[in-house]
C-alpha positions as CSV (number, residue, x, y, z in Angstrom):
1,M,83.2,103.9,87.1
2,N,81.7,107.3,87.9
3,E,83.3,109.3,85.2
4,F,83.4,109.2,81.4
5,I,86.9,109.0,79.9
6,L,86.6,110.8,76.4
7,P,88.9,112.3,73.8
8,E,88.9,116.0,74.0
9,N,88.6,116.4,70.2
10,I,85.2,114.8,69.7
11,D,82.2,117.1,69.6
12,F,79.3,115.0,70.8
13,D,76.8,117.8,70.3
14,K,77.8,118.1,66.7
15,I,77.4,114.3,66.3
16,L,74.0,114.4,68.0
17,K,72.7,117.0,65.5
18,K,73.5,114.6,62.6
19,S,70.8,112.3,64.0
20,Q,67.1,112.9,63.2
21,S,66.0,110.2,65.7
22,K,64.9,111.3,69.2
23,R,66.0,108.0,70.4
24,I,69.6,109.0,70.3
25,K,70.9,110.3,73.7
26,I,74.2,112.1,74.0
27,D,75.0,110.3,77.4
28,V,74.7,106.9,75.7
29,L,77.0,108.0,73.0
30,K,79.6,109.1,75.5
31,F,79.1,105.8,77.6
32,I,79.9,103.7,74.4
33,V,83.0,105.7,73.6
34,S,84.1,105.7,77.2
35,S,83.7,102.0,77.5
36,I,86.1,101.6,74.6
37,L,88.7,103.9,76.0
38,W,88.4,102.5,79.6
39,Q,89.3,99.1,78.2
40,V,92.3,100.5,76.2
41,N,93.4,102.6,79.2
42,Y,93.6,99.7,81.5
43,N,95.0,97.2,79.2
44,K,98.6,96.4,80.3
45,N,99.7,96.4,76.6
46,G,97.8,99.4,75.3
47,Y,98.9,103.0,75.4
48,W,96.7,105.9,74.2
49,E,99.5,107.4,72.1
50,S,100.6,104.3,70.1
51,D,98.1,101.4,70.5
52,N,94.5,102.0,69.9
53,E,93.3,98.5,69.7
54,F,90.0,96.8,69.2
55,V,88.1,96.0,72.3
56,P,84.8,94.0,73.0
57,L,81.5,95.8,73.8
58,S,79.0,93.6,75.6
59,A,75.5,93.8,74.3
60,T,74.2,92.5,77.6
61,I,75.8,95.6,79.4
62,L,74.8,98.1,76.7
63,K,71.2,96.9,77.1
64,H,71.2,98.0,80.7
65,I,72.1,101.5,79.5
66,S,69.9,101.7,76.5
67,Y,67.7,99.2,74.4
68,D,68.5,101.5,71.4
69,Y,72.3,100.9,71.8
70,K,72.6,99.6,68.3
71,C,71.6,102.9,66.7
72,H,73.9,104.8,69.0
73,I,76.7,102.6,67.9
74,E,75.7,103.0,64.1
75,L,75.6,106.8,64.5
76,L,79.2,106.8,65.9
77,I,80.3,104.5,63.1
78,T,78.8,106.7,60.3
79,S,80.2,109.7,62.1
80,G,83.8,108.3,61.8
81,V,84.2,108.2,65.7
82,I,84.5,104.4,66.1
83,E,84.9,101.5,63.8
84,P,84.1,97.8,64.0
85,L,86.5,94.9,63.9
86,R,85.9,93.0,60.5
87,S,87.9,89.8,60.6
88,S,87.6,86.2,59.5
89,N,89.6,85.1,62.5
90,E,87.2,83.0,64.6
91,K,89.0,83.8,67.8
92,I,88.4,87.5,67.6
93,S,85.3,87.9,65.4
94,Y,81.7,88.1,66.8
95,Q,80.2,84.8,67.9
96,I,76.7,84.6,69.4
97,G,77.0,83.6,73.0
98,K,80.9,83.3,72.9
99,A,82.5,86.5,71.7
100,C,81.4,90.2,71.7
101,K,81.8,92.5,68.8
102,R,84.9,94.5,68.9
103,Y,85.3,98.2,68.2
104,R,88.0,101.0,68.5
105,V,88.0,104.8,68.4
106,A,88.8,105.7,64.7
107,L,89.9,109.2,65.6
108,S,93.4,110.3,67.0
109,I,92.6,110.0,70.7
110,G,95.0,112.7,71.9
111,R,94.4,114.0,75.5
112,P,91.7,112.4,77.6
113,K,89.0,114.6,79.4
114,Y,86.7,113.5,82.2
115,E,83.1,114.2,82.7
116,K,80.9,113.1,85.6
117,I,78.5,110.3,84.6
118,P,74.8,111.4,85.0
119,Q,72.9,109.9,87.8
120,N,70.4,108.4,85.3
121,I,73.2,106.4,83.6
122,L,74.8,105.3,86.9
123,N,71.5,103.9,88.1
124,K,71.4,101.7,84.9
125,M,74.9,100.4,85.3
126,P,75.1,96.7,86.4
127,E,75.7,96.3,90.1
128,I,78.5,93.9,89.5
129,W,80.5,96.8,87.8
130,K,80.6,98.8,91.2
131,A,83.6,98.4,93.6
132,P,82.8,97.1,97.0
133,E,82.8,99.6,99.8
134,F,85.7,98.0,101.8
135,L,87.9,99.0,99.0
136,N,86.3,102.3,98.1
137,K,86.7,103.7,101.5
138,W,90.6,103.8,101.1
139,F,90.5,106.0,98.0
140,N,90.2,109.3,99.7
141,E,92.2,112.6,100.5
142,L,94.8,110.8,102.4
143,L,96.1,109.0,99.3
144,T,98.7,111.2,97.6
145,I,101.5,111.1,95.1
146,D,104.4,113.5,94.7
147,R,103.6,115.3,91.4
148,G,107.1,116.9,90.8
149,A,108.8,113.5,91.3
150,A,106.2,111.7,89.1
151,E,106.7,114.1,86.2
152,L,110.6,113.5,86.4
153,V,109.9,109.8,86.2
154,I,107.5,110.0,83.4
155,E,109.8,112.2,81.4
156,K,112.5,109.7,81.8
157,I,110.5,106.6,80.7
158,G,107.5,108.1,78.9
159,K,109.0,108.2,75.4
160,K,109.6,104.5,75.4
161,E,106.4,103.3,77.0
162,G,103.7,106.0,76.4
163,S,103.1,109.0,78.7
164,W,99.5,109.9,78.6
165,R,98.4,106.7,80.4
166,M,100.9,107.4,83.2
167,F,99.8,111.1,83.5
168,D,96.3,109.9,83.6
169,S,96.9,107.6,86.6
170,V,99.0,110.3,88.5
171,N,96.4,113.1,87.8
172,R,93.5,111.0,89.0
173,I,95.2,110.3,92.2
174,I,96.0,114.0,92.8
175,S,92.5,115.2,91.9
176,G,90.7,112.4,93.6
177,N,89.0,111.1,90.5
178,Y,89.6,107.4,91.2
179,N,86.9,106.0,89.0
180,L,87.0,102.5,90.6
181,I,85.4,99.8,88.5
182,R,85.0,96.1,88.9
183,D,85.5,93.7,85.9
184,A,82.2,91.8,85.4
185,K,84.1,88.7,84.3
186,G,87.1,88.3,86.6
187,R,85.6,90.5,89.5
188,R,88.9,92.3,89.7
189,V,88.7,96.0,90.7
190,Y,90.6,98.4,88.7
191,S,91.8,101.8,89.9
192,P,94.7,104.3,89.2
193,L,96.9,102.2,91.6
194,T,96.6,99.0,89.5
195,N,97.5,100.9,86.3
196,L,100.4,102.7,88.0
197,K,103.8,102.0,86.7
198,R,106.3,100.1,89.0
199,E,108.5,103.2,88.9
200,L,105.9,105.6,90.1
201,R,104.6,103.5,93.1
202,P,107.4,104.5,95.5
203,L,106.1,108.0,95.3
204,L,102.6,107.1,96.7
205,R,101.8,108.0,100.3
206,Y,98.8,107.3,102.6
207,N,98.4,109.8,105.4
208,G,102.0,110.8,104.8
209,K,103.4,107.3,105.1
210,K,105.0,105.0,102.5
211,L,103.0,102.2,101.0
212,V,104.3,98.5,100.6
213,E,103.3,96.0,98.2
214,L,103.0,92.2,99.1
215,D,102.8,89.5,96.6
216,L,101.8,86.2,98.0
217,K,102.8,83.6,95.5
218,S,100.9,80.2,95.4
219,S,98.7,81.4,98.3
220,Q,95.5,80.0,97.1
221,P,95.8,76.6,99.0
222,F,96.7,78.6,102.2
223,L,93.6,80.9,101.9
224,I,91.2,78.0,101.2
225,A,92.6,76.2,104.2
226,T,92.2,79.2,106.4
227,L,88.7,79.7,105.1
228,F,87.7,76.1,105.9
229,L,89.1,76.5,109.4
230,N,86.9,79.5,110.0
231,K,83.7,78.5,111.8
232,L,81.8,81.5,110.2
233,F,82.3,79.8,106.8
234,Y,80.0,77.0,107.8
235,K,77.4,79.5,109.1
236,V,76.9,81.2,105.9
């Protein structure tokens, strides 16, 4: 993740002025809100227009960004920007060492906007979040998508399934703002391609050529066997 994803209707400078504490940093406020929206944006069941769900915020990760993360969260809550989940359901409520506290953006999200994350915040982000270079290198100016055709597809299916998320993926490919991030738990790398609707994928090109998608079902035994047969495996 190298960009904040933020609602265009939140004035963070105004929120910062409400606080009398010098410990409050505007970039930490943006990081917290962006962390919530990133999870909503990449959840297959979540669309910005209709489903602003509660998502977990890891205290372990937030401590990397700021030891004062709690006062930042409290300011966002009192300002009406985010709200915590209060539930008696054990499966979704906070449990020390088992489940993180959950939050959502309380305001109407509207259009997303993007801001480059300052280097001081990037330096504090856990290394595990960063996508490996062998994947990063393919996300460059050679990766393109047909904007006109994409707009027609989104117009056709957007009303039923939410359009902002689809426009977000297409615009990020066109602008080159890929914002790759690796999930700390499952180690899966997320990108505009993983979030792209099936109907839009035929419009992708790399160096002017069509892309293909391969799904190798039940391939784990084969991959493990191939790994064990490789002499390099035993030299590591």
